[in-house]
C-alpha positions as CSV (number, residue, x, y, z in Angstrom):
1,X,145.1,143.5,163.7
2,X,146.6,144.1,160.2
3,X,145.1,143.1,156.8
4,X,147.1,142.6,153.6
5,X,144.4,141.0,151.4
6,X,142.9,142.7,148.4
7,X,139.9,145.1,148.6
8,X,136.6,144.2,147.1
9,X,133.2,145.9,146.4
10,X,130.3,144.1,148.1
11,X,127.6,146.7,148.2
12,X,126.3,149.6,146.0
13,X,123.9,152.4,146.7
14,X,122.9,155.5,144.9
15,X,120.3,158.1,144.5
16,X,120.7,160.1,141.2
17,X,118.9,162.2,138.6
18,X,118.1,158.9,136.8
19,X,116.7,156.9,139.8
20,X,116.3,156.6,143.5
21,X,118.4,153.6,143.7
22,X,121.1,151.6,141.8
23,X,119.0,149.4,139.7
24,X,116.9,152.3,138.2
25,X,120.0,154.4,137.7
26,X,121.8,151.6,135.9
27,X,118.8,150.7,133.7
28,X,118.5,154.4,132.6
29,X,122.3,154.6,131.9
30,X,122.2,151.5,129.7
31,X,119.1,152.9,128.0
32,X,120.8,156.3,127.3
33,X,118.2,158.3,129.2
34,X,118.9,161.9,130.4
35,X,118.1,163.1,133.8
36,X,118.4,166.8,133.0
37,X,115.2,168.8,133.3
38,X,114.1,172.5,133.1
39,X,113.9,174.1,136.6
40,X,110.4,175.0,137.7
41,X,111.6,177.4,140.6
42,X,110.6,180.9,140.4
43,X,114.2,182.2,140.8
44,X,115.3,180.3,137.7
45,X,113.8,182.8,135.4
46,X,116.4,185.4,136.4
47,X,119.3,183.1,135.6
48,X,121.2,182.5,132.3
49,X,121.0,178.7,133.1
50,X,117.5,177.4,133.8
51,X,117.9,173.6,134.0
52,X,119.7,171.1,136.0
53,X,119.7,167.3,136.9
54,X,117.8,167.2,140.2
55,X,117.5,163.9,142.0
56,X,114.8,161.6,140.5
57,X,113.4,160.8,144.0
58,X,113.3,163.6,146.6
59,X,114.5,162.7,150.0
60,X,111.2,163.8,151.5
61,X,109.6,160.7,149.8
62,X,112.0,158.4,151.6
63,X,113.0,159.8,155.0
64,X,110.6,160.8,157.9
65,X,110.0,164.6,158.5
66,X,111.8,164.7,161.8
67,X,115.0,163.1,160.2
68,X,114.8,165.6,157.3
69,X,114.8,168.6,159.6
70,X,118.1,167.5,161.2
71,X,120.1,166.6,158.1
72,X,121.2,168.9,155.2
73,X,120.2,167.7,151.8
74,X,123.8,166.2,151.3
75,X,123.3,164.1,154.4
76,X,119.9,163.0,153.4
77,X,121.2,161.7,150.0
78,X,124.1,160.2,151.9
79,X,121.9,158.2,154.3
80,X,119.6,157.0,151.5
81,X,122.5,155.7,149.4
82,X,124.3,154.2,152.3
83,X,121.3,152.3,153.5
84,X,120.9,150.7,150.1
85,X,124.6,149.9,149.9
86,X,124.7,148.4,153.4
87,X,121.7,146.2,152.6
88,X,123.1,145.3,149.2
89,X,126.2,144.2,151.0
90,X,124.2,141.9,153.2
91,X,124.5,144.1,156.3
92,X,127.9,142.7,157.2
93,X,128.6,141.9,160.8
94,X,131.9,143.8,161.6
95,X,133.5,144.9,164.8
96,X,132.8,148.7,165.1
97,X,136.5,149.3,165.6
98,X,137.2,147.7,162.2
99,X,134.4,149.8,160.4
100,X,135.2,153.2,158.8
101,X,133.5,155.8,156.7
102,X,135.2,157.7,153.9
103,X,132.5,159.9,152.3
104,X,132.9,163.4,150.9
105,X,131.2,166.4,149.4
106,X,132.8,169.0,147.2
107,X,130.9,171.9,148.6
108,X,129.2,170.6,151.8
109,X,126.0,171.9,153.3
110,X,125.8,175.0,151.1
111,X,122.0,174.9,151.1
112,X,121.9,175.0,154.8
113,X,124.4,177.9,154.9
114,X,122.5,180.0,152.5
115,X,119.1,179.2,153.8
116,X,120.0,179.7,157.5
117,X,121.6,183.0,156.6
118,X,118.4,184.1,155.1
119,X,116.5,183.1,158.3
120,X,119.1,185.1,160.3
121,X,118.6,188.3,158.2
122,X,114.8,188.0,158.0
123,X,113.9,186.7,161.4
124,X,116.8,187.1,163.7
125,X,119.4,185.0,165.3
126,X,117.0,183.3,167.7
127,X,115.3,181.5,164.7
128,X,118.5,180.1,163.3
129,X,118.3,176.2,163.5
130,X,120.4,174.7,166.3
131,X,121.4,171.9,163.8
132,X,122.9,174.5,161.5
133,X,126.6,173.7,162.1
134,X,126.4,169.9,162.0
135,X,124.2,170.3,158.8
136,X,126.6,172.7,156.9
137,X,129.9,171.0,157.8
138,X,131.7,169.5,154.7
139,X,132.2,166.3,156.9
140,X,128.6,166.3,157.8
141,X,127.6,163.4,155.4
142,X,130.5,161.3,156.6
143,X,129.7,162.1,160.3
144,X,126.0,161.3,159.8
145,X,127.0,157.8,158.4
146,X,129.6,157.3,161.1
147,X,126.9,157.8,163.7
148,X,124.3,155.7,162.0
149,X,126.5,152.7,161.6
150,X,128.7,153.2,164.7
151,X,132.0,153.3,162.8
152,X,135.0,153.6,165.1
153,X,137.9,153.0,162.8
154,X,137.7,156.5,161.5
155,X,135.2,158.8,159.8
156,X,136.8,160.9,157.0
157,X,135.8,163.5,154.3
158,X,138.4,164.1,151.6
159,X,137.5,167.5,149.9
160,X,139.1,167.9,146.5
161,X,136.2,169.6,144.5
162,X,134.9,167.3,141.8
163,X,137.5,164.7,142.6
164,X,136.3,164.3,146.2
165,X,134.3,161.1,146.2
166,X,136.9,159.4,144.0
167,X,139.6,160.4,146.5
168,X,137.3,159.1,149.3
169,X,137.1,155.7,147.6
170,X,140.9,155.7,147.2
171,X,141.3,156.5,150.8
172,X,139.0,153.7,151.7
173,X,141.1,151.3,149.7
174,X,144.2,152.5,151.5
175,X,142.6,152.1,154.9
176,X,141.9,148.5,154.2
177,X,145.2,147.8,152.7
178,X,146.9,149.4,155.6
179,X,145.1,147.3,158.2
180,X,143.1,150.1,159.7
181,X,139.7,148.6,158.8
182,X,138.0,145.6,157.4
183,X,135.0,147.5,156.0
184,X,134.7,151.0,154.7
185,X,131.6,152.9,153.7
186,X,132.9,155.0,150.8
187,X,131.7,157.6,148.3
188,X,130.3,161.0,148.0
189,X,127.3,163.3,147.6
190,X,126.5,166.8,146.4
191,X,123.3,168.9,146.8
192,X,124.0,172.4,145.5
193,X,121.2,173.3,143.0
194,X,120.6,176.9,144.3
195,X,120.5,180.2,142.4
196,X,123.8,181.4,143.9
197,X,125.8,178.4,142.9
198,X,124.3,178.4,139.3
199,X,125.0,182.1,139.0
200,X,128.6,181.6,140.1
201,X,129.3,178.8,137.7
202,X,127.5,180.6,134.9
203,X,129.6,183.7,135.7
204,X,132.7,181.5,135.0
205,X,131.1,180.4,131.6
206,X,131.4,176.8,133.0
207,X,127.9,175.8,132.4
208,X,125.8,174.9,129.4
209,X,123.2,177.5,128.5
210,X,121.0,175.3,126.3
211,X,117.8,176.3,127.9
212,X,115.8,175.4,124.9
213,X,117.0,171.7,125.0
214,X,118.0,170.7,128.5
215,X,118.1,166.9,127.9
216,X,120.7,167.4,125.2
217,X,122.8,170.0,127.0
218,X,125.4,167.7,128.5
219,X,127.3,166.6,125.5
220,X,130.9,165.4,126.4
221,X,133.3,165.0,123.5
222,X,130.8,166.8,121.0
223,X,132.3,169.7,119.0
224,X,129.4,171.9,120.2
225,X,129.7,171.3,123.9
226,X,129.4,174.5,125.9
227,X,129.6,173.5,129.6
228,X,128.5,171.1,132.3
229,X,125.0,170.6,133.7
230,X,124.7,170.7,137.5
231,X,123.3,167.7,139.2
232,X,122.7,166.3,142.7
233,X,122.6,163.0,144.4
234,X,124.9,160.4,146.1
235,X,126.9,157.2,145.4
236,X,128.1,154.8,148.2
237,X,130.2,151.7,147.9
238,X,130.9,149.2,150.6
239,X,134.5,148.3,150.4
240,X,135.7,145.2,152.2
241,X,138.8,143.3,152.6
242,X,138.7,140.2,150.5
243,X,139.5,138.0,153.4
244,X,136.5,139.5,155.4
245,X,134.1,139.2,152.5
246,X,134.9,135.7,151.6
247,X,134.7,134.6,155.3
248,X,131.1,135.7,155.5
249,X,130.2,134.4,151.9
250,X,129.5,137.9,150.5
251,X,128.8,138.5,146.9
252,X,131.6,140.4,145.3
253,X,131.1,142.8,142.4
254,X,134.7,143.6,141.7
255,X,138.0,144.1,143.2
256,X,138.9,147.8,144.0
257,X,142.4,147.3,142.7
258,X,144.2,150.7,142.8
259,X,144.0,154.4,143.1
260,X,146.3,157.0,141.7
261,X,146.6,160.7,142.6
262,X,148.3,163.7,141.2
263,X,148.0,167.5,141.0
264,X,148.4,169.9,138.0
265,X,150.1,172.8,139.6
266,X,148.8,174.7,136.6
267,X,145.6,176.6,137.0
268,X,142.8,176.9,139.7
269,X,140.1,175.9,137.2
270,X,141.6,174.9,134.0
271,X,143.1,171.4,133.4
272,X,146.6,171.1,132.0
273,X,145.9,171.3,128.2
274,X,147.8,168.1,127.4
275,X,146.3,166.3,130.5
276,X,149.8,165.7,132.0
277,X,148.7,165.5,135.6
278,X,145.7,163.3,134.7
279,X,148.0,160.9,132.9
280,X,150.2,160.5,136.0
281,X,147.3,159.8,138.2
282,X,146.2,157.0,135.7
283,X,149.7,155.5,135.5
284,X,149.9,155.5,139.3
285,X,146.6,153.7,139.6
286,X,147.7,151.0,137.2
287,X,150.9,150.5,139.1
288,X,149.1,150.2,142.5
289,X,146.6,147.7,140.8
290,X,149.3,145.8,139.3
291,X,147.3,146.1,136.0
292,X,148.9,146.3,132.6
293,X,147.5,149.1,130.3
294,X,146.3,146.4,127.9
295,X,144.0,144.9,130.6
296,X,141.9,148.1,130.7
297,X,138.7,147.4,128.6
298,X,136.6,150.3,129.6
299,X,137.2,153.9,130.9
300,X,134.5,156.0,132.5
301,X,135.8,159.4,131.8
302,X,135.4,162.5,134.0
303,X,134.5,164.4,130.8
304,X,132.1,167.0,132.0
305,X,131.2,168.6,128.6
306,X,133.5,171.6,129.0
307,X,135.5,172.7,126.0
308,X,138.8,172.7,127.9
309,X,138.5,169.4,129.8
310,X,137.2,166.6,127.5
311,X,139.8,166.4,124.8
312,X,142.6,166.9,127.3
313,X,141.4,163.9,129.2
314,X,141.4,161.7,126.1
315,X,144.9,162.7,125.5
316,X,145.8,161.7,129.1
317,X,144.2,158.3,128.7
318,X,146.2,157.7,125.5
319,X,149.4,158.9,127.1
320,X,149.0,156.7,130.2
321,X,147.8,153.5,128.4
322,X,150.1,153.9,125.3
323,X,148.9,153.8,121.8
324,X,148.3,150.0,121.5
325,X,146.2,149.7,124.6
326,X,144.4,153.0,123.9
327,X,143.3,151.8,120.6
328,X,141.5,148.9,122.4
329,X,139.9,150.7,125.3
330,X,136.3,152.0,125.0
331,X,135.4,155.2,126.7
332,X,132.1,156.8,127.8
333,X,131.0,159.8,129.9
334,X,127.9,159.0,131.9
335,X,127.7,162.7,132.8
336,X,126.0,163.0,129.5
337,X,123.0,161.3,131.2
338,X,123.4,162.2,134.9
339,X,124.8,165.7,134.6
340,X,127.7,166.6,136.8
341,X,127.3,165.6,140.5
342,X,130.4,167.7,141.5
343,X,131.8,166.1,144.6
344,X,129.6,163.1,144.2
345,X,130.4,162.4,140.6
346,X,133.3,160.0,141.1
347,X,131.3,157.6,143.4
348,X,128.3,157.5,141.0
349,X,130.7,156.9,138.2
350,X,132.6,154.3,140.1
351,X,129.4,152.4,140.6
352,X,128.7,152.6,136.8
353,X,132.3,151.3,136.2
354,X,131.9,148.4,138.7
355,X,128.6,147.4,137.1
356,X,130.1,147.6,133.6
357,X,132.6,145.0,134.7
358,X,130.1,143.0,136.6
359,X,127.5,142.8,133.8
360,X,130.1,143.1,130.9
361,X,128.2,146.0,129.4
362,X,129.4,149.6,129.3
363,X,127.0,152.5,129.2
364,X,127.1,155.0,126.4
365,X,127.9,158.7,125.9
366,X,124.6,160.4,124.5
367,X,124.2,163.7,122.7
368,X,127.2,163.4,120.4
369,X,126.2,164.9,117.1
370,X,129.7,166.0,115.8
371,X,132.6,164.2,117.6
372,X,135.5,166.6,118.3
373,X,138.4,165.9,116.0
374,X,140.8,166.2,119.0
375,X,139.3,163.1,120.7
376,X,142.1,160.6,121.0
377,X,140.2,157.4,122.0
378,X,137.2,155.5,120.9
379,X,134.0,156.8,122.5
380,X,130.9,154.7,123.1
381,X,128.1,156.6,121.4
382,X,124.3,156.3,121.8
383,X,124.2,152.6,122.6
384,X,125.7,150.5,125.3
385,X,128.6,148.2,124.3
386,X,129.2,144.7,125.4
387,X,132.7,144.0,127.0
388,X,134.7,141.0,126.5
389,X,134.4,137.9,128.8
390,X,137.4,136.8,130.9
391,X,139.5,138.8,133.3
392,X,139.1,142.6,132.8
393,X,139.9,145.8,134.4
394,X,138.2,149.3,134.1
395,X,139.3,152.8,134.8
396,X,137.4,155.7,136.4
397,X,138.7,159.3,136.2
398,X,137.8,162.2,138.4
399,X,139.3,165.7,138.3
400,X,138.6,168.8,140.4
401,X,139.1,172.5,140.5
402,X,142.5,173.2,142.1
403,X,144.2,170.8,139.9
404,X,143.2,167.6,141.7
405,X,143.4,164.3,139.7
406,X,142.2,160.9,140.9
407,X,142.1,157.6,139.0
408,X,140.6,154.4,140.2
409,X,141.0,150.8,138.8
410,X,138.5,148.1,139.3
411,X,139.1,144.6,138.2
412,X,136.8,141.5,137.6
413,X,137.4,137.9,136.8
């Protein structure tokens, strides 16, 4: 059974540093709230970075204890967000062989890996959990959802660092367009707030060290930005063929119109200084979506608050859209409020992009005190911005270590 109709978003689910679901997260984004807090763990005192954006609602408050013991924290977040998204979509009836999962994590079950190694060293191999391997696998969140929903069209985990969940959404779009599935549970998750991970990123000088002012540490596009803020959580979208969605009378948030991919081939951790690869991904996404540059009203930038990345991305947006369109588009980085969810970032930011179109209101970038002179586009600062009525499209960018670039285009009206 093939399917050549468009792809639409019919369900949204999230658990983030701003809230345990989509409504609370969206309200906090529009209000310009920060989810970054000082870490209270004893181990934090020994680190140069002593803050992060932990999930606002711990999975232990939502899932039963037996379930928690058998799932890594990434999988717990994925299950919570997917349940919200599936319910939000109206729990669609779909033949299991036409249902797929495309959900990723950039790092996978790193907390399980590290914790169970500690158990092994301190208590012996017999005390290592028999659930360790399925909990630590990078495809663990996708597998957990595939089992929970009985998906038989395919269960996939695209791993491309901080572009992972955006790539998973793009793959979900491709699966439906290619006729492999009618419905895809797509998105991503990360749970890596751990002393080793913080120490490793801090050693790279990639993280902000504003320990005296955590809520203002994530400051994309600001001249004084000094690195990203680690975050955790999940974002899940229910993607559906338009034909299938309309046949069951589903509420449609937006069309998932196109995805573009490229790689820099430049450096393992640094982006191309002119954003050349990012621009190609954006251009490709526009072509696949059959969207003109002037149709893009809003762009949710990857902008992580690192000195190297933010300005290069604005150059890429300007290059891909052209000067006239780039002068009209408004751009924000919701990482200023959520922190950086690493492999889960693209999915949470896709939800923000979809809702910006759906509600015609774009969230701001907070914490900009001195806009960098190199920024080449208009940044929404401090307060949300109304978007025009009528047909609109929006862009969501995600980039990852290794030179991965993914751009997604959503359309409404």
